Structure formats: C-alpha cells, structure tokens
C-alpha positions, 0 to 999 in steps of 0.5 A: 452217621449212615451205617455202611453196608457190607459189600461182599462181591463187587462188580468186576471181581473174579473167582479162581477160574477167572469168571466174573462173580455175581455182584452181591451186597449184604444189607442186613435185616434191619436195613431190609425191614426199613426198605420194606416199610418204605415201599409199603408207605410209598404204595399202600400206607393203609397196610400198616394199620391193617397189619396191627389189627390183623396181628391182634385178631389172629393172636386172639384165635391162638389162645381163645380156646384155652380160656374157653376150655377152662371156663367150660371145665369149671362149669362142668365141675361146679354142676357135678359138685352140686349134682345138677343136671341142668344143661342150659348154662352150658348151652348158653356158654357154647352159644356165646363161644360160637358168636365170639368164634364166628366174629373172630374168624370173620375178622381174621379171614377178611383182614388176612385176605385184604392184607395179602391183596395189598402185599401183592400190590406192593410187590407188583409195584416193586416188580415195575421198579425192577423192570424199569431198572432193567430197561434203563441199563445200557445194552453192553452191560445187559449182555454180561452173564454175571449181570443177567444172573444178578437180575435173575436173583432179583427176579427170584426175590419177587417171584411169589407171595411167600418168598423174597420181598413179599415173603418178608412182608408175610413173615413180619405179619406172622411175627407180629401175631406170634409176639402178641401171643407170646406176651399174653401166654407167657404172662399167665404161665409165669404165674404158675411155674417159670420153669415151663417158660425156660424149658420151652424157650430152651428147646426153641432156641436149639431149633432156631440155631439148627434152622439158621444153620440150614438156611445158611447152607441152603442159601449158599449151596442151593439158591446162589449156586443154582442161579445160573442153572435156573436161568438156563432152565428158563431159557430152555422153557422159552425155547420149547414154548416160544412159537418163534422156535416152533418151525425150526424145532419141528423141521430140524427134528430138534425135540430129542436134542432139546429134551436131552439138554433140558434133562442135563440142566434138570439133573444139575439142578436136582443134585443141588436140590438133593443137598438142600433137602438134606439140610432140612432133613437134618433140621427136622430131626433136631426139631422133632427131638427137642420138641419131644423132650420139651413136651415131656417136661411140660406134661411132667410139671403140669401133672405134678401140679395137679397131683399136689392140688396146686391147680384145678382140672380147669386150670390144668386145661388152661395152662396146658392150652397156654403152654401149647399156644406159647410153645407153638408161638415160640416155635413159629416165631423162631421159624418165621424169624429164620424164614424172614432172614432167608427172605431178607437174604433174597431181598439183598439180591433185589436191592443189590440189583436195584442199587447196581451202579449204572454209568453216571451221566453228569455234566452232559451237554444238551443235544441241541448244541449240535445243530441240525446236521451231524458229522460223525468221526471214528478216531483210532477206535478199537473195540474188544468184546468181554472175554475176547482175546482180540479186538473185533474193531481195530484202529478204525478211522472214518468220517461220516459227513452229514447227508452222506449215504454210506455203505458198509460191506463185507463178509459175515464176521467182518465187524459190520454190526459191531461198527453199527453198535458203536455208532449207536452207542449200544457199546462204548469203545475200548479205546479211541473215540467217536465224535459227533460235530467234534464232541465225544458222543459220551458227553451226551445222555444216551437217551438224547443221543439215541434220538439221532438215529432211526435203526432197522435191524435184521432181526425185527421184533414184534410187540404184542400190541396194535400194528399202528403202535408197532410203527410209532413205538408209542402209546395210543395217545401219542400215536399219529394214526394217519402218519403210521398208516402212511409210513406203512404204505411207503414201506410197501405194506399197502396190500397187507394193510388193505387185507387186514380187517382192523387195519392199523388197529390189528393186534399183532401176535397171539400172546395177549390177544387170541385174534392177534396176527403174525407177519412174515419175515419180509413183512416184519422187515417192511414194518421195521422200515415203517418204524424208521420212517415214522421216527423221522430221525436225521440218521437212518441205519439199516443193518441188513434189514432185507436179509429175508428178501432176494437180491433184486427185491433188496435192491428195489426196496433200497432204491425206494427207501433211498428216495424217501430219505429226503437228504438224511444221512444213511448207513447201509449194512450188508454183505450183499452189494445191491445197496452200494451203487447209489451210496456216496461212499463204500467202506469194505470191512475185513477182520475189523478194519476198513481195507477199501474206501471210496465210491462204487466205481472207484472200488471196482476200478481198483480190482481189489476185494470189493471188486471180487466180491461184487463180480461173484454176486453180480452173476446171481443178480443176472440169473434172477433177472433172467428167471423173472423174464421167463416167468 
C-alpha cells in the first residue's frame, strides 16, 4: 500500500488575512531519499558506487593517524627501553606512513572531485525538469503570486551545491563517511571502556536536539517567511541590472527611488535574518557547553586508565585519537543528519512544485476535427481576474466567422487585451463558454489549440539567439532560412536586414554574445509581424503591435499586412482607429462590454461612441498628412 504524504497547505487555502497560502507538502526524509536516488539512477548511475568508495576512502583518513600515532609511540618506547638511538626504524615507518597518506589523500581528492561533478550534473538535469514544468504551466496559473512563490522556493532548493537538492546528496555522502568511521572507532573504544561511548553519544544527542529545534524555527520563520521577500529582491536586482530598464531609470532619475525601495526590502529581509542568526547562536552555546563537558569526562577516564596502568602511552594515544574521531564523526553525523533534514525540507519545496497538479487534458479532441476553417463564438462570457471585485468582461456575446477581419477598439482598460487572452485561451472564462466550430475550446489540448493562432503583441520580446531563429521561433535544424528572410522583408525589415553584416545569422542582444544587436521599438514590432507571417497560422491576432509607430505609419503597415494575409481570419486590437477602415466588422468595447458592433461606415452613421472617438483621432491623421507634405 502506497504511503500517503501529509499535505499541509493545499492550493486555494487562504490565511487569516484572506491571502492565498503558498502550496506545500511534507513528503518526509525517507521519501525524499528515494526521490534523490531515483534521479541519480536516472542521470548518473555511476555516482552510487563512487559514493560507496569515496565514503570508505574518506573514513580511513579520519582514524588512520590514530593507529599510526600508536605504532610510532610504541616504537619510540621500545627503543627507549632498549636504550637504542637507531633512527632508521622510525624513518622507515615515516616513509610507509607518507606513502599511505599520499595514496589515501589522492584517492579522496580525486573521488570527491568526481562526486561533486556528477552531483552538479544531476542537479542541473533536475533544474531542466523544473524549468520544463514551469514552461508547461498555463499562463493564467503562472500569474498568481502564491504560485510564483512556490516556484521561488523550488528554485531555492536547486540554487547551489550545498543547499536543497544537491545539499541533500552531499549530506548523504558525508553521513556515509561518518557511519563507517563510527563503526570502526566504536568497535575499538568499546573494548577499553563503554562509558566513553555513552558520554560522547549523550552529548551529541543533546546537540542534535538543539540543532533540530533551530532548524525547525529557521525553516518556518526565515526560509519560508522570506520567500516573497526574496522574490522581490530578485525583481529589484533585475530592474537595476536589466538593460531594458536602463533608459527609463536614467531619464526619469529613478536611481534614488529604486535604491530606497531596494533598501526597504533588504531591511525586511535583514529583520528575518537576524532572527535566524539568534536561533543558531542559541544552538552554538548549547553545543559548546555539552562538548566541553564530554571532553572533560573523556580525558578523565583515559588518564585514569593510564594511571592504573591499564593502558600504555601508545594505547592512550590510540584511544584518545579514536575518541576524538568518534566524537567528531558523531558530531558530524548529527550535524549532517540535521542539515539533511533541512535540505529535505527544501526538497519538499521542490517536489511540491514538481507535483503541483496542473489541469488534466483528458479525452481531448483532435484539432483536425475542426477542418480548415474556424468560426469562433463567445456565448455569455464573463471573466474576473483573481482577487478582483468586478468582472473585466461582462456577458460578452460575439461571433467571429472564418476569414473575417475583426477590429476590436476602445479606450485603455476597456477589456480589449483580456478579450484576446480569452480567445487565445491564455485565460479560461469565469462563466459562459467560447466555441470554435461548435466545440468548446476547453475540449482541445492547449498546445494544439495554440497552433490556430499567430499572435503579435504590443510588448515584443527578443530572445538571445540569431535573427532568423527569432522569426521562426524554432531551433536551427528546423528553421527555413529563406522563408525567415522573406518574412522579414515582407514585414518591412529589408533595409535593416541589408545593413546587418551577418544577415539573419546576426545574434540579437548582448546577453549571450558580445556582438549581439538590439532592435528599436519599431523594428521589434516588425520582427513580431515577421514571426506571425512565418507561423502561417489560420488566425492572425494583432494586439496593438504598432504602438511605437505614428498613426499614418500604423495605417500603412496594417494595409500592407492585410494584403499579405491571403484570406486568413484576423483580429486587430487598437485604441487608435487607423486599422478599422478595411476590417469587415468593428466591435467597440467599453467597460468590458461591446457597446457598438458593425462596419466602419455603419458605426459612423450611428454617431455613437465610435464616431466620437474616430472624429477626435481623425484630426491628428490630417495634421500628420500636412506635416509630411511640408517636409
């Protein structure tokens, strides 16, 4: 029977203030160890025998000198008893010791180095799994702050060699070393006096309990409590370092304001960090006190044995060294065991994110059942953003036939972009339904449904790889270079392309390549149009992609792009009306509703909100024409 995990915080739970709690599941140490070794077997099976060999080699180094020290003291005592001044026996022993030491150190260093390399590789592969999970999450889920915090905790678990996931691997390795050391040293010490084991063990148990107390408080009141703060710190770091923000920061003199906000976040973090250090200060005091008492008792027992002539000076050296090795190994064992539990708690965060239940796409229809043309229908659709008090889209009914050119217009905040996100299924409706050829769009896998659209958004993101791949949005092997270049020319990038020495092989941005090229705002939007042309999807969506252009340039670009569509369906989103004249239908949005619907001419004749908006904007088009004629 499969052991159930203890779920402490489920998706959708809220705290006393009404805020969503960060989802979290406690899996337990044994379950996380199993998970750990599953990943090792999957990505680096050779790591397992290396851990065994490395544990034995490193353990030998812990107590080797205890035995060597005994033999050297016995040899010196023997020579002193025989009144011999011969130095060669001691020299030979030192040579043998040196050889053993060099071989042992060499094996330890080489194996430990290889172990760390393999551990890091496994961690990087798990990071890839985590990123795959993140990229697979739907857009609406990814926007929620408590989901972002859950991902931040998972990222923390994979953030370094000695924390979280890889930290747990290192703790397993260290514990293996300490177990071997404890077995060897304890078996020898028990022969002399079992009280030594009892005293040393009792001291370490007290230290371990103190450590667990500190770990529990630290995890709850620092690591978990500051996940949101660390996310804010990461954001502020991006703002101050990302080149995209550089112009605004300087032109608007934002430096002082940003630094002030950053200091405020740092101060919040510092308060929690101060509590964390106090937890460990308490533990350090307890640890030092118990260690001092245990060491005093250990010396008392050993010195008493020497005085009663139960052991020789050589044996005293051996037992003292073994007691030290045992005590240190036991201390390290409890410390690493506690640290492994702390790392296990962070692995809980990782697995909580990895096991986060995304929507199940079962019994989905094949997108091919829709045929080659697509009619979309919004039926009484409402949508409300998470935490909002009112719907952004209110009882929307609209039919968007195949091959139609639909203009969505309205002032900022009217609901135009939200309408597009619902159409693209970046968001799911709160109520009502969206149909395509009579089928609810939820009946298709998102990835398949996305194939129907070639979107062009206002904010165009460049990726730090070649220009041609920024057009195809595919890897080099699957990029049609001639087609990518042709689409760039069609989108109006011909002169820019000719000016680039490497053409479509030009690397964009300087993130990965020193000779990377950035594009202007207008060039980015033309690149986005080229992407849409390259994808050749049946439905084109343009969400204010020409905001960086003036009204006349926007109109000319829309006309040119419209000629390239070749009968495809198209949705044009804009708060400017230069795109509406050649569209088949215009939907005027206000306050999340369609207040007017018809052709451009019909809406002008109504003399309603659309006509008022058009008349206000028309004077700017005329002024732009006059300016062009005088230049």
